[in-house]
MIMARVO-88475 format. One record per residue (C-alpha): residue in one letter; x, y negated, z negated. Coordinates in steps of 0.2 Angstrom, whole numbers, plus 5000, padded with zeros to 4 digits. Layout:
REM residues N
AXYZ/...
This chain:
REM residues 144
M500050005000/K500649825004/P501149714989/H500449544985/R501449394990/K502149294975/A501649114976/V501348964964/Y499948844962/L500648664960/I499548604945/I500148424945/K499348314932/R499548124928/G498648084911/N496948164913/Q496948174932/Y497448324943/L498048324961/L497048414973/A497448444992/N496548475008/S497248585021/A497748525038/Y497448695045/K495748725039/K494948565045/N493548565031/E493148475015/E493848605003/W494948544990/Y496248654980/F497848654971/P499348634983/G500548774982/G501648904992/G502649064992/V504049104980/D505549144991/P506649304988/G507749264974/E506849114968/S505949084952/E504249014950/L504948854943/E506148834958/A504648874970/F503648734961/Y505048604963/R505348654982/E503548654986/S503148494977/Y504448414988/E504048505004/E502148475003/L502048304993/G503748224993/L503848234974/R505648254967/K506148354952/E506448184943/D504648134946/F504048254933/I504248224914/S503848414911/V503548574920/T502848724912/N502648904920/T501048964911/G501349144916/E499549154921/T499149214938/L497749234950/S497749384963/Y496749394978/E496649484994/W496649415011/P495349455025/L495849615034/W496349525050/Q497649425040/Q498249585031/E498549665048/K499649525053/S500649525037/E501749625026/F500649575011/V498849615006/G498649444998/Q499349334985/E499749334967/K499849144962/T500649084946/F499948924938/V501448804935/V500948634928/G501948484931/E501648324922/I502048154930/S502048004918/P500447894919/S501547744921/A502747814935/V502647734952/I502647884964/D502447894982/I501548054988/T502048095006/I500748205015/T501648335026/G500948425041/E500248565029/L499048445021/D497648335027/G497448235011/V497648224993/R496548154979/W496648134960/V495148204950/E494748194931/K495048354922/E493148364918/E492848364937/L494048494943/V492848634945/D491648524954/H492948504968/I493548684969/P492548784981/F493348954978/T492349054965/N493849154959/L494949004957/K493548904949/N493249044936/R495149054933/V495248864930/L493848874917/E494749024908/L496348924908/Y495548754905/D496448724888/I498248754894/L498048654910/
């Protein structure tokens, strides 16, 4: 059986607000936590910093703290996607990076993203369309 691809969710917070992204590939109004795969030999924290820079232009020094929660969400891809991949789906680790509320940051949207938005913590689940991710966010609400 094929394994799950290791990946990270970029849970980026600033005060009581969280960053959500919209995919450039899907062309819809679905908002989610940005993220990406963990490369071979790379830790989840290293992947967090790399993906934060690649997708958003955020540098390591933009964060005042970064925490690997150790919590994950696993899911399977549709069969057509599994057939084209060496993986059956993804196992994503929730990594939380905090940016100072007073910091001046410049988020650069790359070709992978169509847009970003900051939402209040209390509104997170209202913006996330995926039931499994929404349920996991509710379970982890106190540590995010």
